[in-house]
C-alpha positions in Angstrom: 0.0 0.2 0.1 1.4 3.5 -1.0 1.4 6.1 1.6 -0.7 9.1 0.9 0.6 12.1 2.4 -2.0 15.4 2.5 -0.9 18.1 -0.4 -1.6 21.5 0.0 -5.1 21.5 -1.4 -5.8 18.7 1.0 -4.6 21.1 3.9 -6.6 23.9 2.8 -9.8 22.2 2.4 -9.1 20.6 6.1 -8.4 24.0 7.3 -11.5 25.6 5.7 -13.8 22.5 7.0 -12.4 23.3 10.3 -13.6 26.8 10.2 -17.1 25.5 9.3 -17.4 22.9 12.0 -18.5 24.9 14.8 -22.5 25.4 14.7 -22.4 29.2 15.0 -20.3 29.8 12.5 -22.4 27.5 10.3 -25.5 29.6 11.4 -23.4 32.9 10.8 -22.9 31.7 6.9 -26.6 31.2 6.5 -27.4 34.3 7.7 -25.1 36.3 5.5 -26.0 34.1 2.6 -29.7 35.6 3.1 -28.6 39.1 2.4 -25.5 40.5 0.4 -23.7 42.3 3.2 -24.5 42.7 6.8 -22.7 44.3 9.7 -21.5 42.2 12.9 -24.4 43.8 15.0 -26.9 42.9 12.2 -25.6 39.4 12.5 -25.9 39.4 16.3 -29.7 40.1 15.9 -30.3 36.9 13.9 -28.3 34.7 16.5 -28.8 34.0 20.2 -25.1 35.0 20.9 -23.1 37.8 22.5 -22.0 40.4 19.8 -18.2 39.5 21.2 -19.0 35.8 20.1 -20.1 36.6 16.7 -17.3 38.8 16.3 -14.7 36.0 17.2 -16.6 33.8 14.7 -16.7 36.4 11.9 -13.0 36.6 12.4 -12.6 32.9 11.9 -14.7 32.9 8.5 -12.6 35.7 7.3 -9.4 34.0 8.0 -10.5 31.0 6.3 -11.5 32.9 3.4 -15.0 32.0 3.4 -16.4 35.7 4.0 -15.0 38.9 3.4 -15.6 42.4 4.9 -15.5 45.9 3.8 -15.3 49.1 5.8 -18.6 51.3 5.5 -18.1 54.4 7.8 -17.3 52.9 11.2 -18.8 49.6 10.8 -17.2 46.4 8.8 -19.8 44.6 6.6 -19.6 40.9 5.7 -20.3 38.7 2.8 -20.0 35.4 1.6 -17.2 34.5 -0.7 -19.4 32.6 -3.1 -16.5 31.7 -5.3 -14.6 30.0 -2.4 -17.8 28.4 -1.0 -18.5 27.0 -4.7 -15.1 25.9 -5.0 -15.2 24.2 -1.5 -18.2 22.4 -2.5 -16.4 21.2 -5.6 -13.8 19.7 -3.8 -15.5 18.2 -1.0 -18.0 16.4 -3.5 -14.7 15.3 -5.3 -13.2 13.9 -2.4 -16.3 12.1 -1.2 -16.8 10.7 -4.6 -13.1 9.5 -4.5 -13.5 7.6 -1.3 -17.1 6.0 -2.1 -16.6 2.4 -2.7 -19.1 1.4 -5.7 -18.7 -2.4 -4.9 -20.1 -1.6 -1.5 -23.8 -2.5 -0.8 -25.6 0.7 -0.1 -27.2 0.9 3.6 -30.7 1.1 3.7 -32.2 4.2 5.7 -33.4 2.1 8.5 -30.0 0.7 8.8 -28.1 4.4 9.0 -27.6 5.6 12.6 -28.2 9.4 12.9 -25.2 11.8 13.1 -24.8 13.1 16.5 
């Protein structure tokens, strides 16, 4: 069996998925996807989180390249980077396609355990 080391693209995908791995950040992505640009305070109004917590999560998403911000006066407005989300979707789809075993008997819905 050949050793397969993660390449730069795999590391970037893993880091991006890590940024999405928190439920609050997923919720923030959903909030931001509904409107083209929103400020931290606007996002905070949609979530049951403190403004400082939302701000920290926004920073993680910015650092991962999933959202960007623009200064508008004294406020920063955030928006989803659809190019990055589209690229991530394609990469994850390819990875999952690569690891699926076509010969395996598919599980019936009744046999599947829920993700927790």
